C-alpha positions as a Markdown table, in Angstrom:
| # | Residue | x | y | z |
|---|---|---|---|---|
| 1 | Met | 139.3 | 15.9 | 36.5 |
| 2 | Asp | 138.4 | 18.9 | 38.8 |
| 3 | Ser | 140.1 | 19.4 | 41.6 |
| 4 | Val | 137.2 | 19.2 | 43.9 |
| 5 | Thr | 137.2 | 15.5 | 42.9 |
| 6 | Thr | 140.7 | 14.9 | 43.4 |
| 7 | Ser | 140.5 | 16.5 | 47.0 |
| 8 | Arg | 138.0 | 13.5 | 47.8 |
| 9 | Gln | 140.5 | 11.3 | 46.7 |
| 10 | Ala | 143.0 | 11.9 | 49.7 |
| 11 | Pro | 141.1 | 9.3 | 51.9 |
| 12 | Val | 141.4 | 6.8 | 49.3 |
| 13 | Phe | 145.2 | 7.2 | 48.6 |
| 14 | Ser | 145.8 | 6.8 | 52.5 |
| 15 | Val | 143.8 | 3.6 | 52.7 |
| 16 | Leu | 145.4 | 2.2 | 49.5 |
| 17 | Ser | 149.1 | 2.8 | 51.2 |
| 18 | Val | 148.1 | 1.0 | 53.9 |
| 19 | Leu | 146.5 | -2.0 | 52.1 |
| 20 | Leu | 149.4 | -2.1 | 50.3 |
| 21 | Gly | 152.0 | -2.5 | 53.4 |
| 22 | Tyr | 153.4 | -5.6 | 55.0 |
| 23 | Pro | 150.5 | -7.2 | 56.7 |
| 24 | Glu | 150.6 | -6.4 | 60.7 |
| 25 | Arg | 148.2 | -7.4 | 63.2 |
| 26 | Asp | 147.1 | -3.5 | 64.1 |
| 27 | Trp | 145.7 | -2.7 | 60.7 |
| 28 | Leu | 144.6 | -5.8 | 59.7 |
| 29 | Asp | 142.2 | -5.4 | 63.1 |
| 30 | Ala | 140.9 | -1.9 | 61.6 |
| 31 | Leu | 140.1 | -3.5 | 58.1 |
| 32 | Pro | 136.3 | -2.5 | 58.9 |
| 33 | Glu | 137.3 | 1.2 | 58.9 |
| 34 | Leu | 139.5 | 1.3 | 56.5 |
| 35 | His | 136.8 | -0.3 | 54.7 |
| 36 | Ala | 134.0 | 2.8 | 55.8 |
| 37 | Ala | 136.8 | 5.5 | 54.8 |
| 38 | Leu | 136.3 | 4.7 | 51.3 |
| 39 | Pro | 133.7 | 5.9 | 48.8 |
| 40 | Ala | 131.2 | 2.9 | 47.3 |
| 41 | Glu | 132.9 | 2.2 | 44.1 |
| 42 | Ala | 136.4 | 1.9 | 45.7 |
| 43 | Arg | 135.1 | -0.4 | 48.0 |
| 44 | Thr | 133.5 | -2.5 | 45.1 |
| 45 | Arg | 136.5 | -2.4 | 43.1 |
| 46 | Leu | 138.8 | -3.5 | 46.2 |
| 47 | Ala | 136.4 | -6.1 | 47.3 |
| 48 | Pro | 139.0 | -8.9 | 46.2 |
| 49 | Leu | 141.9 | -7.9 | 48.1 |
| 50 | Phe | 139.5 | -6.9 | 51.4 |
| 51 | Asp | 138.3 | -10.2 | 51.1 |
| 52 | Tyr | 141.7 | -12.0 | 50.9 |
| 53 | Leu | 142.9 | -9.9 | 53.8 |
| 54 | Asp | 139.9 | -10.3 | 56.0 |
| 55 | Arg | 139.9 | -13.9 | 55.6 |
| 56 | Gly | 143.8 | -14.2 | 56.4 |
| 57 | Asp | 143.3 | -15.9 | 59.7 |
| 58 | Asp | 147.1 | -16.8 | 59.8 |
| 59 | Leu | 149.1 | -13.6 | 60.0 |
| 60 | Ile | 152.4 | -15.8 | 59.4 |
| 61 | Asp | 150.9 | -17.0 | 56.2 |
| 62 | Leu | 149.5 | -13.4 | 55.1 |
| 63 | Gln | 153.1 | -12.1 | 55.6 |
| 64 | Glu | 154.7 | -15.2 | 53.8 |
| 65 | Gln | 152.5 | -14.5 | 50.7 |
| 66 | Tyr | 153.2 | -10.9 | 50.3 |
| 67 | Val | 157.2 | -11.4 | 50.8 |
| 68 | Ala | 156.4 | -14.2 | 47.8 |
| 69 | Thr | 154.4 | -11.9 | 45.8 |
| 70 | Phe | 156.6 | -8.4 | 46.3 |
| 71 | Asp | 160.2 | -9.3 | 47.2 |
| 72 | Arg | 160.7 | -12.6 | 45.4 |
| 73 | Arg | 159.3 | -11.1 | 41.6 |
| 74 | Ala | 161.2 | -8.3 | 40.1 |
| 75 | Ala | 158.1 | -7.7 | 38.0 |
| 76 | His | 156.0 | -7.2 | 41.3 |
| 77 | Ser | 158.7 | -4.6 | 42.8 |
| 78 | Leu | 157.0 | -2.2 | 45.1 |
| 79 | His | 159.7 | 0.4 | 44.0 |
| 80 | Leu | 158.7 | 2.4 | 41.2 |
| 81 | Phe | 162.1 | 3.1 | 39.5 |
| 82 | Glu | 163.1 | -0.3 | 39.5 |
| 83 | His | 160.4 | -0.6 | 36.8 |
| 84 | Val | 161.7 | 2.5 | 35.0 |
| 85 | His | 165.5 | 2.7 | 35.5 |
| 86 | Gly | 166.3 | -0.9 | 36.5 |
| 87 | Glu | 169.6 | -1.1 | 38.1 |
| 88 | Ser | 171.1 | 1.8 | 36.0 |
| 89 | Arg | 172.5 | 5.0 | 38.4 |
| 90 | Asp | 169.2 | 6.9 | 36.7 |
| 91 | Arg | 167.2 | 5.4 | 39.4 |
| 92 | Gly | 169.4 | 6.9 | 42.3 |
| 93 | Gln | 169.0 | 10.4 | 41.0 |
| 94 | Ala | 165.1 | 9.9 | 40.3 |
| 95 | Met | 165.0 | 8.8 | 44.0 |
| 96 | Val | 166.7 | 11.9 | 45.0 |
| 97 | Asp | 164.3 | 14.1 | 42.8 |
| 98 | Leu | 161.4 | 12.4 | 44.2 |
| 99 | Arg | 162.4 | 12.6 | 47.7 |
| 100 | Asn | 163.0 | 16.6 | 46.8 |
| 101 | Glu | 159.2 | 16.7 | 46.0 |
| 102 | Tyr | 158.5 | 15.2 | 49.2 |
| 103 | Leu | 160.5 | 18.1 | 50.8 |
| 104 | Lys | 159.1 | 20.7 | 48.9 |
| 105 | His | 155.7 | 20.0 | 50.0 |
| 106 | Gly | 156.8 | 20.2 | 53.8 |
| 107 | Leu | 157.0 | 16.2 | 54.1 |
| 108 | Glu | 160.2 | 14.1 | 55.1 |
| 109 | Pro | 159.7 | 10.1 | 54.8 |
| 110 | Ala | 159.8 | 8.7 | 58.4 |
| 111 | Thr | 161.2 | 5.6 | 57.5 |
| 112 | Thr | 164.1 | 3.6 | 56.1 |
| 113 | Glu | 161.9 | 2.9 | 53.0 |
| 114 | Leu | 163.2 | 4.2 | 49.7 |
| 115 | Pro | 161.2 | 7.3 | 48.5 |
| 116 | Asp | 159.8 | 5.3 | 45.5 |
| 117 | Tyr | 158.4 | 2.6 | 48.2 |
| 118 | Val | 154.5 | 2.8 | 46.4 |
| 119 | Pro | 152.9 | 2.8 | 49.7 |
| 120 | Leu | 155.1 | 5.8 | 50.9 |
| 121 | Phe | 154.2 | 7.5 | 47.6 |
| 122 | Leu | 150.5 | 6.7 | 47.7 |
| 123 | Glu | 150.6 | 8.1 | 51.1 |
| 124 | Phe | 152.2 | 11.1 | 50.1 |
| 125 | Leu | 149.6 | 11.6 | 47.4 |
| 126 | Gly | 147.2 | 11.5 | 50.1 |
| 127 | Gln | 148.7 | 14.5 | 51.9 |
| 128 | Ile | 149.4 | 17.4 | 49.1 |
| 129 | Pro | 147.3 | 19.5 | 47.2 |
| 130 | Ala | 144.9 | 18.2 | 44.9 |
| 131 | Glu | 146.6 | 19.3 | 41.6 |
| 132 | Ala | 150.0 | 18.6 | 42.6 |
| 133 | Ser | 148.4 | 14.9 | 43.5 |
| 134 | Glu | 146.6 | 14.5 | 40.4 |
| 135 | Asp | 150.0 | 15.4 | 38.1 |
| 136 | Leu | 151.9 | 13.1 | 40.1 |
| 137 | Leu | 149.5 | 10.1 | 39.9 |
| 138 | Gly | 149.1 | 11.0 | 36.4 |
| 139 | Asp | 153.2 | 11.1 | 35.8 |
| 140 | Ala | 153.4 | 7.7 | 38.0 |
| 141 | Ile | 150.2 | 5.8 | 36.4 |
| 142 | His | 152.2 | 4.1 | 33.4 |
| 143 | Val | 154.5 | 2.2 | 36.1 |
| 144 | Leu | 151.9 | 1.5 | 38.4 |
| 145 | Ala | 149.4 | -0.1 | 35.6 |
| 146 | Arg | 152.4 | -1.9 | 34.5 |
| 147 | Leu | 152.5 | -3.4 | 38.0 |
| 148 | Gly | 148.9 | -3.9 | 38.3 |
| 149 | Asp | 148.6 | -5.9 | 35.0 |
| 150 | Lys | 151.8 | -8.0 | 36.0 |
| 151 | Leu | 149.8 | -8.7 | 39.3 |
| 152 | Ala | 146.8 | -9.5 | 37.4 |
| 153 | Glu | 148.4 | -11.7 | 35.2 |
| 154 | Ser | 149.4 | -13.8 | 38.0 |
| 155 | Gly | 146.0 | -13.9 | 39.9 |
| 156 | Ser | 147.0 | -11.7 | 42.9 |
| 157 | Pro | 144.2 | -10.3 | 44.8 |
| 158 | Tyr | 146.6 | -6.9 | 45.1 |
| 159 | Ala | 145.8 | -6.5 | 41.1 |
| 160 | Cys | 142.7 | -4.5 | 42.0 |
| 161 | Leu | 144.2 | -1.9 | 44.2 |
| 162 | Phe | 146.2 | -0.7 | 41.0 |
| 163 | Ala | 142.8 | -1.0 | 38.7 |
| 164 | Gln | 141.3 | 1.4 | 41.4 |
| 165 | Leu | 144.6 | 4.0 | 40.9 |
| 166 | Arg | 143.9 | 3.7 | 37.1 |
| 167 | Thr | 140.5 | 5.5 | 37.8 |
| 168 | Met | 141.8 | 7.9 | 40.0 |
| 169 | Thr | 143.4 | 9.9 | 37.3 |
| 170 | Asp | 142.8 | 10.9 | 33.3 |
| 171 | Val | 145.8 | 9.9 | 32.1 |
| 172 | Gln | 145.6 | 6.6 | 29.8 |
| 173 | Pro | 148.6 | 4.5 | 30.7 |
| 174 | Glu | 151.3 | 4.0 | 28.1 |
| 175 | Val | 153.1 | 0.5 | 27.5 |
| 176 | Leu | 156.3 | 0.8 | 29.0 |
| 177 | Pro | 159.8 | -0.7 | 27.7 |
| 178 | Asp | 161.6 | -3.1 | 29.8 |
| 179 | Pro | 163.7 | -1.3 | 32.3 |
| 180 | Pro | 167.6 | -1.1 | 31.2 |
| 181 | Glu | 170.1 | -3.6 | 32.7 |
| 182 | Gly | 173.2 | -2.4 | 34.5 |
| 183 | Asp | 174.4 | -2.6 | 38.4 |
| 184 | Met | 174.1 | 0.4 | 40.4 |
| 185 | Glu | 177.5 | 2.2 | 42.0 |
| 186 | Glu | 178.2 | 1.1 | 45.4 |
| 187 | Thr | 178.0 | 4.3 | 46.6 |
| 188 | Leu | 175.4 | 4.6 | 49.8 |
| 189 | Ile | 172.7 | 7.4 | 49.1 |
| 190 | Thr | 171.1 | 8.6 | 52.2 |
| 191 | Phe | 167.3 | 9.6 | 51.7 |
| 192 | Gly | 167.0 | 11.3 | 55.1 |
| 193 | Pro | 167.4 | 10.9 | 58.9 |
| 194 | Gln | 167.1 | 7.1 | 60.1 |
| 195 | Ala | 164.0 | 6.1 | 61.4 |
| 196 | Asp | 162.5 | 3.1 | 63.1 |
| 197 | Gly | 160.0 | 2.4 | 60.3 |
| 198 | Thr | 156.7 | 2.8 | 62.3 |
| 199 | Glu | 153.6 | 4.7 | 61.0 |
| 200 | Pro | 153.3 | 7.1 | 59.4 |
| 201 | Leu | 155.3 | 6.8 | 56.5 |
| 202 | Met | 155.5 | 10.5 | 56.3 |
| 203 | Met | 155.9 | 13.5 | 58.5 |
| 204 | Arg | 155.4 | 17.2 | 58.2 |
| 205 | Arg | 158.6 | 19.2 | 57.5 |
| 206 | Pro | 159.0 | 23.3 | 58.2 |
| 207 | Gly | 159.5 | 24.6 | 55.1 |
| 208 | Gly | 160.3 | 23.4 | 51.8 |
| 209 | Asp | 162.9 | 22.8 | 49.4 |
| 210 | Gly | 163.0 | 22.9 | 45.6 |
| 211 | Ala | 162.5 | 20.1 | 43.4 |
| 212 | Gln | 163.8 | 19.0 | 40.2 |
| 213 | Pro | 161.3 | 17.0 | 37.8 |
| 214 | Ile | 161.0 | 13.6 | 38.2 |
| 215 | Val | 161.4 | 10.7 | 35.4 |
| 216 | Phe | 158.7 | 8.2 | 36.4 |
| 217 | His | 159.4 | 6.7 | 32.5 |
| 218 | Pro | 161.7 | 7.3 | 29.9 |
| 219 | Pro | 161.6 | 9.4 | 27.3 |
| 220 | Arg | 160.2 | 8.1 | 24.0 |
| 221 | Ser | 161.2 | 8.6 | 20.1 |
| 222 | Arg | 158.2 | 9.6 | 18.1 |
| 223 | Lys | 159.8 | 7.8 | 15.3 |
| 224 | Ala | 159.4 | 4.6 | 17.8 |
| 225 | Gly | 158.1 | 1.7 | 15.8 |
| 226 | Pro | 154.6 | -0.4 | 17.1 |
| 227 | Ala | 156.9 | -3.1 | 18.4 |
| 228 | Asp | 158.9 | -0.6 | 20.8 |
| 229 | Gly | 157.7 | -0.6 | 24.4 |
| 230 | Gln | 156.6 | -4.3 | 24.5 |
| 231 | Ala | 156.2 | -5.6 | 28.2 |
């Protein structure tokens, strides 16, 4: 996928970030503008989600459905590393590495959400150079595709959003193993200054820091059998 094509995806990432957020009246009222900002193919692919949100006259009902979909089902969690590392201590380090990636590009999360929150990650992809965005999406698509498959299995209108993400990278998603079980250490990790959580999710930061490689999926053995990694 060439860099020119990828660079044109920046507005798509931004719209997807909004659509995947907790339903609020202000951005729901802006659905026509969000729809218009997308290329024709994306508008067609995302039609089920736009229709669902546009028909949601009852804001409270939309919010309750959102919580039931993403907050009450671990398989639908909007935190990337929960699908990779579960509650193991590796998850904490992966989030530190991802935050460092944000800082490397001069961006800082202006929200109390954790760095691996998918809407935050998508907004980040829309604000960085095309080549970096392409690489990070390719790394994360295995997790995003797994989440999309789980949503599709439950008949969620949000599944089409993850189907759209699959079209935005040439990387073919692999089947991931179930995340490991285990408890996170009861240690508070601070991922940036406290904020009130208002939009935007990202803010520009002067300078940049170094970053470590981000582990979006566990290392695989080349000798793994065909049954390895079944969801």
